[in-house]
Structure formats: structure tokens, C-alpha cells
DORO-620802 format. One record per residue: residue number from 1; residue in three letters; z, x, y of N, C-alpha, C in turn. Coordinates in nm, 2 decimals. Each point is the difference from the previous one (the first is absolute). Last residue first. Layout:
<sites>
NUM ala Z X Y Z X Y Z X Y .
...
</sites>
This chain:
<sites>
85 ala 12.85 11.78 8.32 0.11 -0.10 -0.03 -0.02 -0.12 0.09 .
84 pro -0.39 0.35 -0.19 0.08 -0.03 0.11 0.10 -0.11 -0.03 .
83 glu -0.14 0.29 -0.41 -0.07 -0.09 0.09 0.09 -0.03 0.12 .
82 tyr -0.08 0.39 -0.44 0.08 -0.07 0.10 -0.08 -0.10 0.08 .
81 phe -0.01 0.34 -0.49 -0.07 -0.08 0.10 0.10 -0.08 0.08 .
80 gly -0.05 0.47 -0.35 0.08 -0.10 0.06 -0.09 -0.08 0.10 .
79 trp -0.09 0.35 -0.46 -0.02 -0.05 0.13 0.09 -0.11 0.04 .
78 val -0.10 0.44 -0.35 0.09 -0.12 0.01 0.00 -0.04 0.15 .
77 gly -0.24 0.39 -0.17 -0.05 -0.12 -0.07 0.09 -0.12 0.01 .
76 asn 0.22 0.44 0.14 -0.13 0.01 -0.05 -0.04 -0.13 -0.08 .
75 ser 0.37 -0.10 0.33 -0.02 0.13 -0.08 -0.14 -0.01 -0.06 .
74 tyr 0.11 -0.30 0.33 0.13 0.04 -0.01 0.00 0.14 -0.08 .
73 glu -0.42 -0.22 0.29 0.06 0.05 -0.13 0.14 0.04 0.02 .
72 gly -0.27 -0.39 0.29 0.01 0.14 -0.01 0.06 0.03 -0.14 .
71 ala -0.12 -0.42 0.41 -0.01 0.05 -0.14 0.01 0.15 0.00 .
70 ala 0.02 -0.50 0.32 0.02 0.14 -0.01 0.01 0.04 -0.14 .
69 phe -0.25 -0.43 0.29 0.09 0.05 -0.10 0.02 0.15 0.02 .
68 glu -0.27 -0.49 0.20 0.05 0.14 0.03 0.11 0.03 -0.11 .
67 ile -0.46 -0.35 0.04 0.14 0.02 -0.04 0.04 0.15 0.04 .
66 thr -0.40 -0.41 0.12 0.05 0.14 0.02 0.14 0.01 -0.05 .
65 arg -0.45 -0.35 -0.09 0.14 0.02 0.02 0.03 0.15 0.01 .
64 gly -0.43 -0.18 -0.10 0.03 -0.04 0.14 0.15 0.01 0.03 .
63 asp -0.18 0.14 -0.43 -0.03 -0.14 0.02 0.04 -0.05 0.14 .
62 ile 0.19 0.45 -0.06 -0.06 -0.07 -0.11 -0.02 -0.14 0.03 .
61 glu 0.18 0.51 0.22 -0.06 -0.13 0.03 -0.08 -0.05 -0.12 .
60 leu 0.42 0.36 0.13 -0.10 -0.04 -0.10 -0.05 -0.13 0.04 .
59 lys 0.32 0.45 0.19 -0.04 -0.14 0.01 -0.12 -0.02 -0.09 .
58 tyr 0.46 0.37 0.02 -0.15 -0.03 -0.01 -0.02 -0.15 0.04 .
57 val 0.39 0.44 0.02 -0.03 -0.14 0.03 -0.15 -0.02 -0.01 .
56 phe 0.35 0.36 -0.26 -0.11 -0.01 0.10 -0.04 -0.14 0.01 .
55 met 0.48 0.28 -0.15 -0.11 -0.09 -0.04 -0.10 -0.01 0.11 .
54 thr 0.44 0.34 -0.16 -0.09 -0.05 0.10 -0.11 -0.08 -0.07 .
53 his 0.54 0.09 -0.15 -0.14 0.02 -0.03 -0.09 -0.05 0.12 .
52 arg 0.55 0.13 -0.18 -0.09 -0.05 0.10 -0.14 0.04 -0.03 .
51 glu 0.51 -0.07 -0.27 -0.12 0.07 0.01 -0.09 -0.07 0.11 .
50 ser 0.42 -0.18 -0.14 0.02 0.11 0.09 -0.13 0.09 0.02 .
49 pro 0.03 -0.40 -0.30 0.00 -0.03 0.14 0.02 0.12 0.10 .
48 tyr -0.19 -0.10 -0.50 0.08 0.11 0.05 0.01 -0.01 0.16 .
47 ser -0.25 -0.32 -0.25 0.10 0.04 -0.10 0.10 0.10 0.05 .
46 pro -0.36 -0.15 0.28 0.07 -0.12 -0.04 0.11 0.03 -0.11 .
45 his -0.15 0.34 0.40 -0.05 -0.03 -0.13 0.08 -0.12 -0.05 .
44 ser -0.08 0.04 0.52 0.09 0.06 -0.10 -0.06 -0.04 -0.14 .
43 val -0.29 0.09 0.47 0.07 -0.10 -0.08 0.09 0.07 -0.10 .
42 val -0.34 0.06 0.48 0.10 0.06 -0.09 0.07 -0.11 -0.08 .
41 ile -0.52 0.02 0.24 0.14 -0.05 0.00 0.08 0.08 -0.09 .
40 arg -0.49 0.04 0.31 0.08 0.04 -0.12 0.13 -0.08 0.02 .
39 glu -0.55 -0.02 0.20 0.15 -0.02 0.02 0.06 0.04 -0.13 .
38 asn -0.48 -0.04 0.09 0.05 0.13 0.05 0.15 -0.01 0.03 .
37 ser -0.29 -0.33 -0.22 0.03 -0.03 0.14 0.06 0.13 0.07 .
36 ser -0.36 -0.08 -0.44 0.12 0.06 0.06 0.02 -0.04 0.14 .
35 val -0.26 -0.27 -0.40 -0.02 0.07 0.13 0.13 0.05 0.06 .
34 trp -0.24 -0.17 -0.50 0.12 0.03 0.07 -0.04 0.07 0.13 .
33 gln -0.30 -0.12 -0.36 0.00 -0.08 0.13 0.12 0.02 0.08 .
32 arg -0.07 0.17 -0.45 -0.10 0.07 0.08 -0.01 -0.07 0.14 .
31 glu 0.28 -0.18 -0.35 0.05 0.12 0.05 -0.10 0.07 0.10 .
30 his 0.07 -0.45 -0.25 -0.08 0.02 0.12 0.03 0.14 0.06 .
29 arg 0.23 -0.18 -0.38 -0.14 -0.05 -0.03 -0.10 0.03 0.12 .
28 trp 0.47 0.11 0.04 -0.07 0.09 -0.09 -0.14 -0.04 -0.04 .
27 pro 0.31 -0.27 0.27 -0.07 0.11 0.07 -0.08 0.09 -0.09 .
26 asp 0.12 -0.52 -0.07 0.03 0.12 -0.06 -0.07 0.12 0.07 .
25 ile 0.17 -0.52 0.17 -0.11 0.10 -0.01 0.05 0.13 -0.07 .
24 gly 0.27 -0.39 0.15 -0.09 -0.05 -0.10 -0.12 0.10 -0.02 .
23 his 0.36 0.11 0.29 -0.06 -0.12 0.06 -0.11 -0.05 -0.10 .
22 ile 0.14 0.40 -0.19 0.04 -0.01 0.14 -0.08 -0.11 0.06 .
21 ala 0.10 0.22 -0.52 -0.03 -0.12 0.08 0.05 0.00 0.14 .
20 val -0.16 0.35 -0.44 0.10 -0.03 0.11 -0.05 -0.12 0.07 .
19 pro -0.11 0.32 -0.49 -0.02 -0.11 0.09 0.12 -0.03 0.10 .
18 thr -0.11 0.49 -0.19 0.07 -0.12 -0.06 -0.02 -0.11 0.10 .
17 arg -0.17 0.44 0.09 -0.09 -0.10 -0.05 0.07 -0.12 -0.07 .
16 glu 0.28 0.44 0.03 -0.12 -0.02 0.08 -0.09 -0.10 -0.07 .
15 phe 0.51 -0.05 -0.10 -0.10 0.10 -0.02 -0.12 -0.03 0.08 .
14 gly 0.44 -0.21 0.19 -0.06 0.01 -0.13 -0.10 0.11 -0.01 .
13 ile 0.33 -0.35 0.34 -0.01 0.14 -0.04 -0.06 0.00 -0.14 .
12 ser 0.05 -0.37 0.46 -0.03 0.04 -0.14 0.01 0.16 -0.02 .
11 val 0.13 -0.27 0.41 -0.08 -0.10 -0.08 0.00 0.05 -0.15 .
10 phe 0.32 0.07 0.49 -0.05 0.05 -0.13 -0.08 -0.11 -0.08 .
9 lys 0.05 0.00 0.55 0.08 -0.03 -0.12 -0.08 0.05 -0.13 .
8 trp 0.06 0.09 0.59 -0.08 0.00 -0.13 0.08 -0.03 -0.12 .
7 gly 0.17 0.06 0.47 -0.11 -0.10 0.00 -0.10 0.00 -0.12 .
6 pro 0.29 0.45 0.18 0.03 -0.14 -0.02 -0.13 -0.09 0.00 .
5 thr 0.09 0.52 -0.18 -0.07 -0.08 0.10 0.03 -0.15 -0.01 .
4 val 0.35 0.40 -0.14 -0.11 -0.08 -0.06 -0.07 -0.08 0.12 .
3 gly 0.27 0.49 0.05 0.01 -0.15 -0.01 -0.12 -0.06 -0.05 .
2 val 0.22 0.50 -0.11 -0.10 -0.07 0.08 0.01 -0.15 -0.02 .
1 met 0.41 0.36 -0.03 -0.09 -0.07 -0.08 -0.10 -0.08 0.09 .
</sites>
């Protein structure tokens, strides 16, 4: 079984564009400003821990603040978000 990338914590699972709060910012409201860091992490599905999924790491700069998060689809239209632990 593939290991989970350490140093990341689960934030949210939901349908695409369902509001998410990462350090008080909803990334979906600023989707066009996501900047890929070209990094990937491996996470376990929150409801099915034996499943592994790849999430992509992004940075988002809003009002002089930069937040880092990982996001990706667990399945068609169902997204997960993670933040550094």
C-alpha cells in the first residue's frame, strides 16, 4: 500500500465549488488565482482510509497573504482539500 504524505491535515470534502475555509479564505472564490507549486501529495480518503488519492499543491495570494493548500478530486466532482499541518 502506498504511504500517505506526512505534514498535511484534512480540511474538507464536498462537491465542486462547495465553500471551503482555509485560513479564513475560500479557494473556490479565487479559483483562477491558484498557482501550482508542481508538487503532489498522497492522502487517504476520509471515509475510506485504505483508498489513496493524489492531491496537487497550490498557493494563493489574497490581500497580501499567501496560503498553501492541496486539492484534488476523490471522484468526479467530489473534491478534497488539505492544508499544511
